[in-house]
C-alpha positions in Angstrom: 21.7 5.9 -11.7 21.6 2.3 -11.0 21.2 0.4 -8.2 24.5 0.5 -6.4 23.6 4.2 -5.6 20.2 3.6 -3.3 18.9 2.0 -0.7 16.5 -0.4 -1.2 13.9 -1.7 0.2 10.8 -3.5 -0.2 7.5 -3.8 2.0 5.3 -6.2 1.4 1.0 -4.9 1.0 -0.5 -8.4 1.4 -0.5 -10.6 4.2 0.3 -14.1 3.0 -0.2 -16.5 -0.2 -2.1 -18.9 2.0 -3.9 -15.6 2.5 -3.9 -14.3 -0.8 -4.8 -17.9 -2.5 -8.0 -17.5 -0.1 -9.0 -14.5 -1.1 -9.5 -15.5 -4.5 -11.1 -17.7 -3.4 -13.5 -15.1 -0.9 -12.8 -16.4 2.5 -14.4 -13.5 4.4 -11.5 -14.0 7.3 -8.8 -13.8 4.1 -10.9 -11.2 3.1 -10.4 -9.3 5.8 -6.8 -10.1 6.2 -5.9 -8.5 3.6 -7.6 -5.5 3.6 -5.9 -5.1 7.0 -2.1 -5.5 5.7 -3.2 -3.5 2.7 -4.7 -0.4 5.1 -1.3 -0.9 7.0 1.2 -0.2 4.3 -1.7 2.4 3.1 -1.0 4.3 6.4 3.1 3.7 6.8 3.1 5.5 2.7 0.9 8.5 3.8 2.6 8.9 7.1 6.0 8.9 4.8 4.7 10.9 2.2 3.8 13.4 4.9 7.2 13.1 6.8 8.8 13.7 4.1 6.7 17.6 2.3 4.2 17.9 4.4 1.5 17.4 3.2 -1.5 15.4 4.0 -3.7 12.9 1.8 -6.5 15.9 1.6 -4.1 17.9 0.0 -3.6 15.6 -2.1 -6.8 14.5 -2.9 -7.9 18.8 -2.7 -5.1 18.6 -5.7 -5.5 15.8 -7.6 -8.3 13.8 -7.0 -8.8 10.3 -4.7 -8.0 8.4 -8.4 -4.7 10.0 -8.9 -3.4 11.3 -4.4 -1.3 8.5 -5.2 0.9 8.6 -7.9 0.5 12.2 -7.6 2.6 11.5 -4.2 4.9 9.0 -6.1 5.6 11.9 -8.2 6.4 14.6 -5.5 8.4 12.9 -3.6 10.3 11.5 -6.5 11.3 14.8 -7.8 11.6 16.8 -4.3 14.2 13.5 -2.3 15.1 11.4 -5.8 12.9 8.3 -3.8 11.7 5.6 -6.2 8.6 3.3 -5.4 8.1 0.5 -7.1 5.2 -1.3 -7.9 6.3 -5.3 -7.8 3.2 -8.1 -7.7 1.7 -7.6 -3.3 5.0 -5.7 -3.1 6.3 -2.2 -3.4 9.8 -1.5 -3.6 12.0 1.7 -2.2 14.8 2.4 -3.6 16.5 5.5 -1.1 19.0 8.0 -2.1 21.9 6.6 0.1 22.7 10.0 0.4 20.1 10.3 2.1 20.5 8.0 5.1 18.4 9.3 7.6 15.3 9.0 4.9 16.2 4.8 5.0 16.5 4.5 8.6 13.2 6.6 9.0 11.2 4.2 6.9 13.2 1.3 8.8 11.7 2.8 11.5 8.1 3.4 11.4 7.1 0.1 8.8 5.4 -1.5 12.0 5.1 -4.5 11.5 5.1 -4.7 8.0 7.1 -7.5 5.7 9.8 -5.9 4.4 13.1 -7.0 2.8 16.7 -5.7 2.4 17.5 -5.4 -1.0 21.0 -4.9 -3.4 20.2 -4.6 -5.6 17.4 -4.6 -8.8 16.2 -4.2 -12.3 14.0 -1.9 -13.4 13.8 0.5 -16.2 15.8 3.4 -14.9 13.7 6.0 -17.9 10.6 5.1 -16.4 11.9 6.7 -13.2 13.0 10.2 -13.8 11.7 12.6 -12.5 8.6 14.4 -13.2 5.7 17.3 -12.9 3.9 14.9 -16.1 1.2 13.6 -14.0 0.7 16.2 -11.2 0.5 18.3 -14.2 -2.1 16.4 -16.4 -4.6 15.6 -13.4 -4.3 19.2 -11.5 -5.3 20.5 -14.3 -8.2 18.1 -14.5 -9.3 18.7 -11.1 -8.9 22.5 -12.3 -12.0 22.1 -14.6 -13.7 19.6 -12.7 -13.5 22.7 -9.1 -14.7 24.9 -11.4 -17.8 23.3 -13.0 -19.4 23.5 -8.7 -18.1 26.8 -8.5 -20.7 27.9 -11.3 -23.2 25.0 -10.1 -22.9 26.4 -6.3 -23.9 30.1 -7.7 -26.1 29.5 -10.2 -29.8 29.0 -7.4 -32.0 26.8 -7.5 -35.2 27.4 -10.8 -31.7 28.1 -13.2 -29.6 24.8 -12.2 -28.4 22.5 -15.8 -25.2 21.5 -16.2 -22.0 23.7 -18.2 
């Protein structure tokens, strides 16, 4: 695995360096712009996941919980399509295998005003991005335990409520 095997695109999930500086100074306009930019990328990401795997955010939250939904979706698109997403400071870098140009074109056609850069290469530790199910296995098991506990609590009547 190396960069020449991928089409690479970086999508920015913050507004600009100017507003990022103002955001850290608690400027209300900068805070609003920062959250708008983050939401724009988040909307794109879940639309992308749904395009690839026909699963919505609700499916991932139900299966893996709120805090792990995005991580598990990233892991799944890596396993099913070979797409890698790398988190950099303020940018997400997507590496799409060159043998899947329709996916890369879909990204470029659906970024809806998100600032981006197309790259020729990227430096990452390839070992960490091998397809796996480690996170989904871990978070899926935790979520099953929580669901079972909730089911037990729902079966109890009002006088016998206690935690198991």
